[in-house]
DRENDOSE-138195 format. One record per atom (N, C-alpha, C, O, CB): residue number from 0; residue in three letters; chain; atom name; y, z, x. Coordinates in steps of 0.001 Angstrom, whole numbers, plus 500000, padded with zeros to 6 digits. Atoms other than C-alpha are relative to their C-alpha. Glycine has a CB too. Layout:
% residues N
+-----+--------+--------+-------+--------+--------+--------+
: num : residu : chaine : atome :      v :      w :      u :
+-----+--------+--------+-------+--------+--------+--------+
: NUM :    ala :      A :    CA :      Y :      Z :      X :
...
+-----+--------+--------+-------+--------+--------+--------+
This chain:
% residues 91
+-----+--------+--------+-------+--------+--------+--------+
: num : residu : chaine : atome :      v :      w :      u :
+-----+--------+--------+-------+--------+--------+--------+
:   0 :    met :      A :     N : 500440 : 498761 : 499393 :
:   0 :    met :      A :    CA : 218474 : 294153 : 058967 :
:   0 :    met :      A :     C : 500371 : 501155 : 499075 :
:   0 :    met :      A :     O : 501500 : 501230 : 498589 :
:   0 :    met :      A :    CB : 500628 : 500187 : 501410 :
:   1 :    val :      A :     N : 499785 : 498831 : 500843 :
:   1 :    val :      A :    CA : 218126 : 297356 : 056961 :
:   1 :    val :      A :     C : 500289 : 501188 : 500906 :
:   1 :    val :      A :     O : 499543 : 501468 : 501844 :
:   1 :    val :      A :    CB : 498766 : 500278 : 499080 :
:   2 :    arg :      A :     N : 499645 : 498826 : 499202 :
:   2 :    arg :      A :    CA : 219863 : 300411 : 058370 :
:   2 :    arg :      A :     C : 499535 : 501267 : 499309 :
:   2 :    arg :      A :     O : 499520 : 501355 : 498082 :
:   2 :    arg :      A :    CB : 501515 : 500055 : 500246 :
:   3 :    thr :      A :     N : 500359 : 498688 : 500516 :
:   3 :    thr :      A :    CA : 218665 : 303954 : 057958 :
:   3 :    thr :      A :     C : 501268 : 500668 : 499485 :
:   3 :    thr :      A :     O : 502299 : 500618 : 500155 :
:   3 :    thr :      A :    CB : 499303 : 500872 : 501093 :
:   4 :    pro :      A :     N : 498801 : 499308 : 500503 :
:   4 :    pro :      A :    CA : 221079 : 305936 : 055770 :
:   4 :    pro :      A :     C : 500476 : 501065 : 500980 :
:   4 :    pro :      A :     O : 499677 : 501719 : 501650 :
:   4 :    pro :      A :    CB : 499716 : 500642 : 498633 :
:   5 :    leu :      A :     N : 499416 : 499007 : 499103 :
:   5 :    leu :      A :    CA : 223443 : 308150 : 057715 :
:   5 :    leu :      A :     C : 499822 : 501402 : 499436 :
:   5 :    leu :      A :     O : 499848 : 501613 : 498223 :
:   5 :    leu :      A :    CB : 501488 : 499707 : 500234 :
:   6 :    thr :      A :     N : 500089 : 498602 : 500411 :
:   6 :    thr :      A :    CA : 222998 : 311881 : 057630 :
:   6 :    thr :      A :     C : 501415 : 500510 : 499740 :
:   6 :    thr :      A :     O : 502383 : 499899 : 500194 :
:   6 :    thr :      A :    CB : 499273 : 500871 : 501087 :
:   7 :    pro :      A :     N : 498661 : 499425 : 500188 :
:   7 :    pro :      A :    CA : 225883 : 314069 : 056462 :
:   7 :    pro :      A :     C : 500692 : 500306 : 501333 :
:   7 :    pro :      A :     O : 501905 : 500140 : 501454 :
:   7 :    pro :      A :    CB : 499907 : 501277 : 499166 :
:   8 :    gly :      A :     N : 499432 : 499712 : 498687 :
:   8 :    gly :      A :    CA : 226380 : 315105 : 060100 :
:   8 :    gly :      A :     C : 500535 : 498752 : 500682 :
:   8 :    gly :      A :     O : 501595 : 498786 : 501307 :
:   8 :    gly :      A :    CB : 498964 : 500656 : 500881 :
:   9 :    glu :      A :     N : 499543 : 501270 : 499420 :
:   9 :    glu :      A :    CA : 226641 : 311486 : 061244 :
:   9 :    glu :      A :     C : 501269 : 499516 : 499310 :
:   9 :    glu :      A :     O : 502175 : 498991 : 499958 :
:   9 :    glu :      A :    CB : 498900 : 498929 : 499891 :
:  10 :    arg :      A :     N : 498781 : 500398 : 500728 :
:  10 :    arg :      A :    CA : 229188 : 310783 : 058520 :
:  10 :    arg :      A :     C : 501187 : 500856 : 500430 :
:  10 :    arg :      A :     O : 502291 : 500347 : 500624 :
:  10 :    arg :      A :    CB : 499789 : 500122 : 498471 :
:  11 :    glu :      A :     N : 498924 : 499102 : 499577 :
:  11 :    glu :      A :    CA : 231215 : 313844 : 059522 :
:  11 :    glu :      A :     C : 500475 : 499637 : 501406 :
:  11 :    glu :      A :     O : 501677 : 499621 : 501672 :
:  11 :    glu :      A :    CB : 499528 : 501471 : 499958 :
:  12 :    arg :      A :     N : 499658 : 500384 : 498628 :
:  12 :    arg :      A :    CA : 231109 : 312811 : 063182 :
:  12 :    arg :      A :     C : 500855 : 498732 : 499997 :
:  12 :    arg :      A :     O : 501835 : 498639 : 500735 :
:  12 :    arg :      A :    CB : 498718 : 499784 : 500843 :
:  13 :    gly :      A :     N : 499227 : 501234 : 500104 :
:  13 :    gly :      A :    CA : 232365 : 309342 : 062251 :
:  13 :    gly :      A :     C : 501413 : 500243 : 499485 :
:  13 :    gly :      A :     O : 502368 : 499629 : 499961 :
:  13 :    gly :      A :    CB : 499290 : 499021 : 499093 :
:  14 :    glu :      A :     N : 498673 : 499676 : 500534 :
:  14 :    glu :      A :    CA : 235232 : 310799 : 060236 :
:  14 :    glu :      A :     C : 500856 : 500696 : 501052 :
:  14 :    glu :      A :     O : 502046 : 500408 : 501174 :
:  14 :    glu :      A :    CB : 499876 : 500887 : 498753 :
:  15 :    arg :      A :     N : 499254 : 499307 : 498938 :
:  15 :    arg :      A :    CA : 236232 : 313103 : 063110 :
:  15 :    arg :      A :     C : 500436 : 499024 : 501083 :
:  15 :    arg :      A :     O : 501552 : 499115 : 501595 :
:  15 :    arg :      A :    CB : 499147 : 501121 : 500619 :
:  16 :    phe :      A :     N : 499677 : 501017 : 499006 :
:  16 :    phe :      A :    CA : 236122 : 310190 : 065528 :
:  16 :    phe :      A :     C : 501159 : 499139 : 499515 :
:  16 :    phe :      A :     O : 502072 : 498828 : 500281 :
:  16 :    phe :      A :    CB : 498772 : 499125 : 500301 :
:  17 :    gly :      A :     N : 498922 : 500804 : 500573 :
:  17 :    gly :      A :    CA : 238321 : 308143 : 063197 :
:  17 :    gly :      A :     C : 501337 : 500714 : 500029 :
:  17 :    gly :      A :     O : 502366 : 500103 : 500318 :
:  17 :    gly :      A :    CB : 499664 : 499622 : 498583 :
:  18 :    val :      A :     N : 498766 : 499205 : 499963 :
:  18 :    val :      A :    CA : 240882 : 310944 : 062967 :
:  18 :    val :      A :     C : 500569 : 500015 : 501411 :
:  18 :    val :      A :     O : 501772 : 499835 : 501601 :
:  18 :    val :      A :    CB : 499740 : 501447 : 499510 :
:  19 :    leu :      A :     N : 499551 : 499980 : 498615 :
:  19 :    leu :      A :    CA : 241037 : 311194 : 066757 :
:  19 :    leu :      A :     C : 500637 : 498670 : 500391 :
:  19 :    leu :      A :     O : 501681 : 498651 : 501043 :
:  19 :    leu :      A :    CB : 498833 : 500319 : 500931 :
:  20 :    leu :      A :     N : 499445 : 501312 : 499676 :
:  20 :    leu :      A :    CA : 241616 : 307452 : 067082 :
:  20 :    leu :      A :     C : 501339 : 499774 : 499309 :
:  20 :    leu :      A :     O : 502277 : 499275 : 499930 :
:  20 :    leu :      A :    CB : 499020 : 498901 : 499607 :
:  21 :    arg :      A :     N : 498729 : 500170 : 500724 :
:  21 :    arg :      A :    CA : 244326 : 307415 : 064395 :
:  21 :    arg :      A :     C : 501105 : 500810 : 500651 :
:  21 :    arg :      A :     O : 502223 : 500324 : 500818 :
:  21 :    arg :      A :    CB : 499848 : 500414 : 498526 :
:  22 :    glu :      A :     N : 498993 : 499152 : 499351 :
:  22 :    glu :      A :    CA : 246127 : 310309 : 066064 :
:  22 :    glu :      A :     C : 500411 : 499424 : 501348 :
:  22 :    glu :      A :     O : 501595 : 499435 : 501686 :
:  22 :    glu :      A :    CB : 499466 : 501428 : 500182 :
:  23 :    ala :      A :     N : 499684 : 500576 : 498687 :
:  23 :    ala :      A :    CA : 245902 : 308657 : 069495 :
:  23 :    ala :      A :     C : 500794 : 498699 : 499863 :
:  23 :    ala :      A :     O : 501616 : 498369 : 500718 :
:  23 :    ala :      A :    CB : 498707 : 499744 : 500794 :
:  24 :    arg :      A :     N : 499288 : 501264 : 500225 :
:  24 :    arg :      A :    CA : 247155 : 305366 : 068060 :
:  24 :    arg :      A :     C : 501472 : 500252 : 499720 :
:  24 :    arg :      A :     O : 502319 : 499423 : 500050 :
:  24 :    arg :      A :    CB : 499370 : 499222 : 498836 :
:  25 :    gly :      A :     N : 498611 : 499641 : 500273 :
:  25 :    gly :      A :    CA : 250325 : 307122 : 066898 :
:  25 :    gly :      A :     C : 500726 : 498936 : 499193 :
:  25 :    gly :      A :     O : 500264 : 498539 : 498123 :
:  25 :    gly :      A :    CB : 500734 : 500240 : 501294 :
:  26 :    gly :      A :     N : 499192 : 500979 : 500702 :
:  26 :    gly :      A :    CA : 252990 : 304620 : 065897 :
:  26 :    gly :      A :     C : 499603 : 498555 : 500247 :
:  26 :    gly :      A :     O : 500175 : 497636 : 499661 :
:  26 :    gly :      A :    CB : 501407 : 500179 : 500374 :
:  27 :    arg :      A :     N : 500431 : 501374 : 499727 :
:  27 :    arg :      A :    CA : 251173 : 301604 : 067293 :
:  27 :    arg :      A :     C : 499226 : 499462 : 498796 :
:  27 :    arg :      A :     O : 498499 : 500200 : 498131 :
:  27 :    arg :      A :    CB : 499124 : 499937 : 501290 :
:  28 :    ser :      A :     N : 500705 : 500580 : 501140 :
:  28 :    ser :      A :    CA : 249859 : 299214 : 064683 :
:  28 :    ser :      A :     C : 498517 : 499838 : 500307 :
:  28 :    ser :      A :     O : 498110 : 499726 : 501463 :
:  28 :    ser :      A :    CB : 500612 : 498648 : 499621 :
:  29 :    met :      A :     N : 501434 : 500186 : 499869 :
:  29 :    met :      A :    CA : 246160 : 298856 : 064074 :
:  29 :    met :      A :     C : 499703 : 498642 : 500638 :
:  29 :    met :      A :     O : 498804 : 498527 : 501471 :
:  29 :    met :      A :    CB : 499312 : 500118 : 498628 :
:  30 :    val :      A :     N : 500207 : 501348 : 499466 :
:  30 :    val :      A :    CA : 246401 : 295143 : 064858 :
:  30 :    val :      A :     C : 500297 : 499974 : 501498 :
:  30 :    val :      A :     O : 499552 : 499366 : 502267 :
:  30 :    val :      A :    CB : 500890 : 498976 : 499257 :
:  31 :    glu :      A :     N : 499621 : 499957 : 498589 :
:  31 :    glu :      A :    CA : 248154 : 295813 : 068182 :
:  31 :    glu :      A :     C : 498921 : 500679 : 500844 :
:  31 :    glu :      A :     O : 498527 : 500162 : 501890 :
:  31 :    glu :      A :    CB : 501337 : 500731 : 500169 :
:  32 :    val :      A :     N : 501011 : 499250 : 499252 :
:  32 :    val :      A :    CA : 245591 : 298390 : 069320 :
:  32 :    val :      A :     C : 498685 : 499224 : 500032 :
:  32 :    val :      A :     O : 498047 : 499130 : 501081 :
:  32 :    val :      A :    CB : 499784 : 501401 : 499375 :
:  33 :    ala :      A :     N : 501256 : 500755 : 500060 :
:  33 :    ala :      A :    CA : 242617 : 296308 : 068164 :
:  33 :    ala :      A :     C : 500051 : 498808 : 500951 :
:  33 :    ala :      A :     O : 499092 : 498563 : 501682 :
:  33 :    ala :      A :    CB : 499718 : 499522 : 498558 :
:  34 :    ala :      A :     N : 499872 : 501160 : 499122 :
:  34 :    ala :      A :    CA : 243894 : 293218 : 069992 :
:  34 :    ala :      A :     C : 499943 : 500416 : 501463 :
:  34 :    ala :      A :     O : 499287 : 499758 : 502271 :
:  34 :    ala :      A :    CB : 501306 : 499254 : 499715 :
:  35 :    ala :      A :     N : 499998 : 499529 : 498614 :
:  35 :    ala :      A :    CA : 244518 : 295188 : 073185 :
:  35 :    ala :      A :     C : 498607 : 500440 : 500443 :
:  35 :    ala :      A :     O : 498251 : 500298 : 501613 :
:  35 :    ala :      A :    CB : 500988 : 501155 : 500163 :
:  36 :    ala :      A :     N : 501353 : 499531 : 499689 :
:  36 :    ala :      A :    CA : 240986 : 296631 : 073005 :
:  36 :    ala :      A :     C : 498964 : 498878 : 499916 :
:  36 :    ala :      A :     O : 497822 : 499052 : 500340 :
:  36 :    ala :      A :    CB : 499612 : 501128 : 499054 :
:  37 :    gly :      A :     N : 500939 : 501109 : 500120 :
:  37 :    gly :      A :    CA : 239409 : 293258 : 072256 :
:  37 :    gly :      A :     C : 499027 : 500133 : 498847 :
:  37 :    gly :      A :     O : 497922 : 499594 : 498894 :
:  37 :    gly :      A :    CB : 499238 : 499861 : 501256 :
:  38 :    val :      A :     N : 500813 : 499882 : 501215 :
:  38 :    val :      A :    CA : 238035 : 294229 : 068846 :
:  38 :    val :      A :     C : 500828 : 499511 : 498825 :
:  38 :    val :      A :     O : 502049 : 499385 : 498925 :
:  38 :    val :      A :    CB : 499516 : 501475 : 499769 :
:  39 :    ser :      A :     N : 499255 : 500457 : 501171 :
:  39 :    ser :      A :    CA : 238954 : 293013 : 065411 :
:  39 :    ser :      A :     C : 500696 : 501177 : 499323 :
:  39 :    ser :      A :     O : 500262 : 502324 : 499428 :
:  39 :    ser :      A :    CB : 499063 : 499286 : 499004 :
:  40 :    ala :      A :     N : 499289 : 498954 : 500746 :
:  40 :    ala :      A :    CA : 241440 : 294926 : 063300 :
:  40 :    ala :      A :     C : 499085 : 500590 : 498930 :
:  40 :    ala :      A :     O : 499167 : 501782 : 498631 :
:  40 :    ala :      A :    CB : 501293 : 499434 : 499353 :
:  41 :    glu :      A :     N : 500931 : 499494 : 501019 :
:  41 :    glu :      A :    CA : 238726 : 295198 : 060636 :
:  41 :    glu :      A :     C : 499005 : 500986 : 500606 :
:  41 :    glu :      A :     O : 498653 : 501978 : 499967 :
:  41 :    glu :      A :    CB : 499246 : 498834 : 499335 :
:  42 :    thr :      A :     N : 500902 : 499056 : 499325 :
:  42 :    thr :      A :    CA : 236375 : 296869 : 063132 :
:  42 :    thr :      A :     C : 500704 : 501330 : 500221 :
:  42 :    thr :      A :     O : 500141 : 502389 : 499942 :
:  42 :    thr :      A :    CB : 499509 : 499424 : 501351 :
:  43 :    leu :      A :     N : 499244 : 498763 : 499778 :
:  43 :    leu :      A :    CA : 239062 : 299383 : 064075 :
:  43 :    leu :      A :     C : 500247 : 500720 : 498677 :
:  43 :    leu :      A :     O : 500150 : 501945 : 498612 :
:  43 :    leu :      A :    CB : 501343 : 499700 : 500704 :
:  44 :    arg :      A :     N : 499773 : 499401 : 501315 :
:  44 :    arg :      A :    CA : 239851 : 299956 : 060389 :
:  44 :    arg :      A :     C : 498742 : 500730 : 499525 :
:  44 :    arg :      A :     O : 498822 : 501850 : 499022 :
:  44 :    arg :      A :    CB : 500415 : 498919 : 498975 :
:  45 :    lys :      A :     N : 501253 : 499382 : 500429 :
:  45 :    lys :      A :    CA : 236189 : 300667 : 059647 :
:  45 :    lys :      A :     C : 499695 : 501268 : 500798 :
:  45 :    lys :      A :     O : 499224 : 502260 : 500242 :
:  45 :    lys :      A :    CB : 498849 : 499007 : 500141 :
:  46 :    ile :      A :     N : 500249 : 498818 : 499166 :
:  46 :    ile :      A :    CA : 235904 : 303078 : 062576 :
:  46 :    ile :      A :     C : 500941 : 501124 : 499593 :
:  46 :    ile :      A :     O : 500514 : 502266 : 499425 :
:  46 :    ile :      A :    CB : 500176 : 499666 : 501503 :
:  47 :    glu :      A :     N : 499011 : 498970 : 500343 :
:  47 :    glu :      A :    CA : 239117 : 304908 : 061666 :
:  47 :    glu :      A :     C : 499759 : 500632 : 498641 :
:  47 :    glu :      A :     O : 500094 : 501798 : 498433 :
:  47 :    glu :      A :    CB : 501383 : 499411 : 500032 :
:  48 :    thr :      A :     N : 500244 : 499459 : 501339 :
:  48 :    thr :      A :    CA : 238057 : 305329 : 058040 :
:  48 :    thr :      A :     C : 498608 : 500613 : 499856 :
:  48 :    thr :      A :     O : 498251 : 501116 : 498791 :
:  48 :    thr :      A :    CB : 500182 : 498910 : 498965 :
:  49 :    gly :      A :     N : 501333 : 499420 : 500048 :
:  49 :    gly :      A :    CA : 234547 : 306476 : 058929 :
:  49 :    gly :      A :     C : 498949 : 499098 : 499393 :
:  49 :    gly :      A :     O : 497805 : 499521 : 499225 :
:  49 :    gly :      A :    CB : 500041 : 501259 : 499244 :
:  50 :    arg :      A :     N : 500978 : 500923 : 500577 :
:  50 :    arg :      A :    CA : 232873 : 303405 : 057407 :
:  50 :    arg :      A :     C : 499094 : 499398 : 501066 :
:  50 :    arg :      A :     O : 498053 : 498826 : 500740 :
:  50 :    arg :      A :    CB : 500710 : 498889 : 499239 :
:  51 :    ala :      A :     N : 500845 : 500443 : 498886 :
:  51 :    ala :      A :    CA : 231504 : 302480 : 060859 :
:  51 :    ala :      A :     C : 499901 : 501185 : 500969 :
:  51 :    ala :      A :     O : 500527 : 501173 : 502029 :
:  51 :    ala :      A :    CB : 500594 : 498694 : 500719 :
:  52 :    pro :      A :     N : 500018 : 498770 : 499222 :
:  52 :    pro :      A :    CA : 230606 : 305909 : 062246 :
:  52 :    pro :      A :     C : 499222 : 499934 : 501309 :
:  52 :    pro :      A :     O : 499247 : 500887 : 502088 :
:  52 :    pro :      A :    CB : 499442 : 501073 : 499176 :
:  53 :    thr :      A :     N : 500773 : 500108 : 498768 :
:  53 :    thr :      A :    CA : 228363 : 304623 : 065043 :
:  53 :    thr :      A :     C : 500342 : 498703 : 500736 :
:  53 :    thr :      A :     O : 499487 : 497830 : 500880 :
:  53 :    thr :      A :    CB : 498490 : 500062 : 499697 :
:  54 :    pro :      A :     N : 499623 : 501223 : 499280 :
:  54 :    pro :      A :    CA : 230326 : 301973 : 066965 :
:  54 :    pro :      A :     C : 499279 : 499914 : 501342 :
:  54 :    pro :      A :     O : 498809 : 500919 : 501875 :
:  54 :    pro :      A :    CB : 501523 : 499948 : 500216 :
:  55 :    ser :      A :     N : 500674 : 500188 : 498720 :
:  55 :    ser :      A :    CA : 228854 : 300491 : 070117 :
:  55 :    ser :      A :     C : 500766 : 500689 : 501126 :
:  55 :    ser :      A :     O : 501965 : 500943 : 501015 :
:  55 :    ser :      A :    CB : 499840 : 498508 : 500306 :
:  56 :    phe :      A :     N : 499375 : 499348 : 498861 :
:  56 :    phe :      A :    CA : 229535 : 302128 : 073463 :
:  56 :    phe :      A :     C : 501169 : 499179 : 500531 :
:  56 :    phe :      A :     O : 502220 : 499736 : 500850 :
:  56 :    phe :      A :    CB : 498976 : 500231 : 501103 :
:  57 :    phe :      A :     N : 498949 : 500836 : 499431 :
:  57 :    phe :      A :    CA : 231585 : 299157 : 074661 :
:  57 :    phe :      A :     C : 501242 : 499977 : 499116 :
:  57 :    phe :      A :     O : 502359 : 499887 : 499627 :
:  57 :    phe :      A :    CB : 499486 : 498583 : 500210 :
:  58 :    thr :      A :     N : 498857 : 499906 : 500908 :
:  58 :    thr :      A :    CA : 233795 : 299306 : 071569 :
:  58 :    thr :      A :     C : 500712 : 501328 : 500207 :
:  58 :    thr :      A :     O : 501941 : 501375 : 500274 :
:  58 :    thr :      A :    CB : 499550 : 499849 : 498527 :
:  59 :    val :      A :     N : 499428 : 498671 : 499778 :
:  59 :    val :      A :    CA : 234318 : 303031 : 072098 :
:  59 :    val :      A :     C : 500741 : 500038 : 501337 :
:  59 :    val :      A :     O : 501859 : 500545 : 501415 :
:  59 :    val :      A :    CB : 498894 : 501085 : 499966 :
:  60 :    ala :      A :     N : 499377 : 499995 : 498675 :
:  60 :    ala :      A :    CA : 235062 : 302539 : 075805 :
:  60 :    ala :      A :     C : 501295 : 499191 : 500002 :
:  60 :    ala :      A :     O : 502285 : 499617 : 500596 :
:  60 :    ala :      A :    CB : 499028 : 499441 : 501050 :
:  61 :    ala :      A :     N : 498797 : 500836 : 500051 :
:  61 :    ala :      A :    CA : 237566 : 299742 : 075106 :
:  61 :    ala :      A :     C : 501121 : 500693 : 499232 :
:  61 :    ala :      A :     O : 502278 : 500643 : 499649 :
:  61 :    ala :      A :    CB : 499682 : 498644 : 499354 :
:  62 :    leu :      A :     N : 498985 : 499278 : 500768 :
:  62 :    leu :      A :    CA : 239374 : 301795 : 072465 :
:  62 :    leu :      A :     C : 500524 : 501201 : 500788 :
:  62 :    leu :      A :     O : 501725 : 501472 : 500779 :
:  62 :    leu :      A :    CB : 499424 : 500462 : 498646 :
:  63 :    ala :      A :     N : 499585 : 498852 : 499191 :
:  63 :    ala :      A :    CA : 239430 : 304857 : 074737 :
:  63 :    ala :      A :     C : 500985 : 499550 : 501075 :
:  63 :    ala :      A :     O : 502033 : 500170 : 501260 :
:  63 :    ala :      A :    CB : 498771 : 500692 : 500646 :
:  64 :    tyr :      A :     N : 499130 : 500518 : 498940 :
:  64 :    tyr :      A :    CA : 240958 : 302832 : 077568 :
:  64 :    tyr :      A :     C : 501353 : 499593 : 499437 :
:  64 :    tyr :      A :     O : 502394 : 499939 : 499995 :
:  64 :    tyr :      A :    CB : 499340 : 498805 : 500705 :
:  65 :    thr :      A :     N : 498771 : 500481 : 500618 :
:  65 :    thr :      A :    CA : 243523 : 301213 : 075288 :
:  65 :    thr :      A :     C : 500880 : 501144 : 499523 :
:  65 :    thr :      A :     O : 502105 : 501067 : 499621 :
:  65 :    thr :      A :    CB : 499677 : 499082 : 498841 :
:  66 :    leu :      A :     N : 499244 : 498878 : 500554 :
:  66 :    leu :      A :    CA : 244549 : 304534 : 073744 :
:  66 :    leu :      A :     C : 500265 : 501117 : 501014 :
:  66 :    leu :      A :     O : 500896 : 502121 : 500685 :
:  66 :    leu :      A :    CB : 499263 : 500565 : 498818 :
:  67 :    gly :      A :     N : 499770 : 498986 : 498976 :
:  67 :    gly :      A :    CA : 244566 : 306488 : 076996 :
:  67 :    gly :      A :     C : 499195 : 501264 : 499790 :
:  67 :    gly :      A :     O : 499624 : 502352 : 500175 :
:  67 :    gly :      A :    CB : 501443 : 500343 : 500050 :
:  68 :    leu :      A :     N : 500896 : 498868 : 500225 :
:  68 :    leu :      A :    CA : 241701 : 308743 : 075953 :
:  68 :    leu :      A :     C : 498868 : 499956 : 501015 :
:  68 :    leu :      A :     O : 498451 : 498879 : 501440 :
:  68 :    leu :      A :    CB : 499439 : 499988 : 498554 :
:  69 :    ser :      A :     N : 501173 : 499976 : 499130 :
:  69 :    ser :      A :    CA : 238907 : 309876 : 078220 :
:  69 :    ser :      A :     C : 498744 : 499987 : 499127 :
:  69 :    ser :      A :     O : 498773 : 500382 : 497962 :
:  69 :    ser :      A :    CB : 500017 : 501254 : 500939 :
:  70 :    leu :      A :     N : 501261 : 499963 : 500738 :
:  70 :    leu :      A :    CA : 235309 : 309444 : 077193 :
:  70 :    leu :      A :     C : 499582 : 501440 : 499735 :
:  70 :    leu :      A :     O : 498884 : 501709 : 498758 :
:  70 :    leu :      A :    CB : 498895 : 499256 : 500773 :
:  71 :    asp :      A :     N : 500280 : 498586 : 500241 :
:  71 :    asp :      A :    CA : 235030 : 313230 : 077545 :
:  71 :    asp :      A :     C : 500678 : 500489 : 498725 :
:  71 :    asp :      A :     O : 500092 : 501252 : 497957 :
:  71 :    asp :      A :    CB : 500456 : 500842 : 501190 :
:  72 :    gln :      A :     N : 499296 : 499613 : 501229 :
:  72 :    gln :      A :    CA : 237652 : 313664 : 074819 :
:  72 :    gln :      A :     C : 499269 : 499471 : 498774 :
:  72 :    gln :      A :     O : 499121 : 500177 : 497776 :
:  72 :    gln :      A :    CB : 501450 : 499480 : 500018 :
:  73 :    leu :      A :     N : 500716 : 500588 : 501132 :
:  73 :    leu :      A :    CA : 235753 : 311305 : 072542 :
:  73 :    leu :      A :     C : 498660 : 500694 : 499782 :
:  73 :    leu :      A :     O : 498258 : 500932 : 498643 :
:  73 :    leu :      A :    CB : 499784 : 498498 : 500223 :
:  74 :    ala :      A :     N : 501285 : 499309 : 500125 :
:  74 :    ala :      A :    CA : 232448 : 313010 : 073275 :
:  74 :    ala :      A :     C : 500179 : 501374 : 499373 :
:  74 :    ala :      A :     O : 499366 : 501794 : 498550 :
:  74 :    ala :      A :    CB : 499326 : 500132 : 501368 :
:  75 :    ala :      A :     N : 499739 : 498677 : 500572 :
:  75 :    ala :      A :    CA : 233953 : 316411 : 072462 :
:  75 :    ala :      A :     C : 500249 : 499903 : 498502 :
:  75 :    ala :      A :     O : 499837 : 500782 : 497745 :
:  75 :    ala :      A :    CB : 501200 : 500661 : 500691 :
:  76 :    ala :      A :     N : 499740 : 500183 : 501430 :
:  76 :    ala :      A :    CA : 235131 : 315071 : 069104 :
:  76 :    ala :      A :     C : 498724 : 499666 : 499244 :
:  76 :    ala :      A :     O : 498635 : 499896 : 498038 :
:  76 :    ala :      A :    CB : 501037 : 498898 : 499783 :
:  77 :    ala :      A :     N : 501243 : 500404 : 500649 :
:  77 :    ala :      A :    CA : 231628 : 313794 : 068400 :
:  77 :    ala :      A :     C : 499020 : 501147 : 499810 :
:  77 :    ala :      A :     O : 498073 : 501028 : 499032 :
:  77 :    ala :      A :    CB : 499345 : 498917 : 500795 :
:  78 :    val :      A :     N : 500920 : 498863 : 500118 :
:  78 :    val :      A :    CA : 229942 : 317182 : 068787 :
:  78 :    val :      A :     C : 500385 : 500819 : 498779 :
:  78 :    val :      A :     O : 501519 : 501282 : 498655 :
:  78 :    val :      A :    CB : 500022 : 500885 : 501288 :
:  79 :    leu :      A :     N : 499770 : 499179 : 501180 :
:  79 :    leu :      A :    CA : 229608 : 318991 : 065501 :
:  79 :    leu :      A :     C : 499894 : 501467 : 500383 :
:  79 :    leu :      A :     O : 499174 : 501798 : 501325 :
:  79 :    leu :      A :    CB : 498996 : 499652 : 498876 :
:  80 :    pro :      A :     N : 499981 : 498585 : 499623 :
:  80 :    pro :      A :    CA : 230212 : 322756 : 065563 :
:  80 :    pro :      A :     C : 498623 : 500611 : 500239 :
:  80 :    pro :      A :     O : 498465 : 501368 : 501197 :
:  80 :    pro :      A :    CB : 500692 : 500777 : 498943 :
:  81 :    asn :      A :     N : 501334 : 499412 : 499837 :
:  81 :    asn :      A :    CA : 226518 : 323667 : 065154 :
:  81 :    asn :      A :     C : 499197 : 499330 : 501098 :
:  81 :    asn :      A :     O : 498243 : 499918 : 501608 :
:  81 :    asn :      A :    CB : 499236 : 499919 : 498701 :
:  82 :    glu :      A :     N : 500752 : 500737 : 499000 :
:  82 :    glu :      A :    CA : 225332 : 321028 : 067632 :
:  82 :    glu :      A :     C : 500241 : 500526 : 501403 :
:  82 :    glu :      A :     O : 499330 : 500490 : 502231 :
:  82 :    glu :      A :    CB : 500352 : 498541 : 499938 :
:  83 :    asp :      A :     N : 499705 : 499591 : 498637 :
:  83 :    asp :      A :    CA : 227062 : 322450 : 070690 :
:  83 :    asp :      A :     C : 499143 : 501191 : 500433 :
:  83 :    asp :      A :     O : 498845 : 501332 : 501619 :
:  83 :    asp :      A :    CB : 501472 : 500344 : 500131 :
:  84 :    glu :      A :     N : 500874 : 498876 : 499664 :
:  84 :    glu :      A :    CA : 224937 : 325609 : 070531 :
:  84 :    glu :      A :     C : 498624 : 499498 : 500421 :
:  84 :    glu :      A :     O : 498060 : 499974 : 501406 :
:  84 :    glu :      A :    CB : 499873 : 500965 : 498805 :
:  85 :    gly :      A :     N : 501318 : 500561 : 499668 :
:  85 :    gly :      A :    CA : 221713 : 323600 : 070551 :
:  85 :    gly :      A :     C : 500019 : 499242 : 501302 :
:  85 :    gly :      A :     O : 499047 : 499289 : 502056 :
:  85 :    gly :      A :    CB : 499519 : 499088 : 498894 :
:  86 :    ala :      A :     N : 499894 : 500758 : 498760 :
:  86 :    ala :      A :    CA : 222920 : 321384 : 073379 :
:  86 :    ala :      A :     C : 499981 : 500932 : 501203 :
:  86 :    ala :      A :     O : 499378 : 500616 : 502229 :
:  86 :    ala :      A :    CB : 501276 : 499153 : 500003 :
:  87 :    ala :      A :     N : 499966 : 499058 : 498895 :
:  87 :    ala :      A :    CA : 223587 : 324390 : 075563 :
:  87 :    ala :      A :     C : 498611 : 500589 : 500247 :
:  87 :    ala :      A :     O : 498245 : 500869 : 501389 :
:  87 :    ala :      A :    CB : 501014 : 501116 : 499719 :
:  88 :    leu :      A :     N : 501323 : 499430 : 499842 :
:  88 :    leu :      A :    CA : 220116 : 325733 : 074909 :
:  88 :    leu :      A :     C : 499019 : 499002 : 500615 :
:  88 :    leu :      A :     O : 498103 : 499391 : 501340 :
:  88 :    leu :      A :    CB : 499483 : 500480 : 498663 :
:  89 :    ser :      A :     N : 500947 : 500995 : 499503 :
:  89 :    ser :      A :    CA : 218383 : 322451 : 075727 :
:  89 :    ser :      A :     C : 500373 : 499478 : 501368 :
:  89 :    ser :      A :     O : 499569 : 498781 : 501988 :
:  89 :    ser :      A :    CB : 499902 : 498855 : 499037 :
:  90 :    ala :      A :     N : 499573 : 500529 : 498704 :
:  90 :    ala :      A :    CA : 220366 : 321705 : 078888 :
:  90 :    ala :      A :     C : 499379 : 500737 : 501152 :
:  90 :    ala :      A :     O : 499641 : 500408 : 502309 :
:  90 :    ala :      A :    CB : 501491 : 500055 : 500122 :
+-----+--------+--------+-------+--------+--------+--------+
């Protein structure tokens, strides 16, 4: 399967998401958090480093639950500064 290249905005969103996860993980090891969430440590590593900027909803939900984050917090981290203005206009 060939994937469409990511836009700069998608890459930035993935990096911001990774930062949020790393901060929420705190002193817990990547392996510990990944196992608790039911994902591989390599998947978590890719998400945290921005190499997998568009993880599946179920992966995001499992990580949020494991790290004590709300989906609202994750969604807020995913909105780029210029996007929130457009979202308000289209709502």
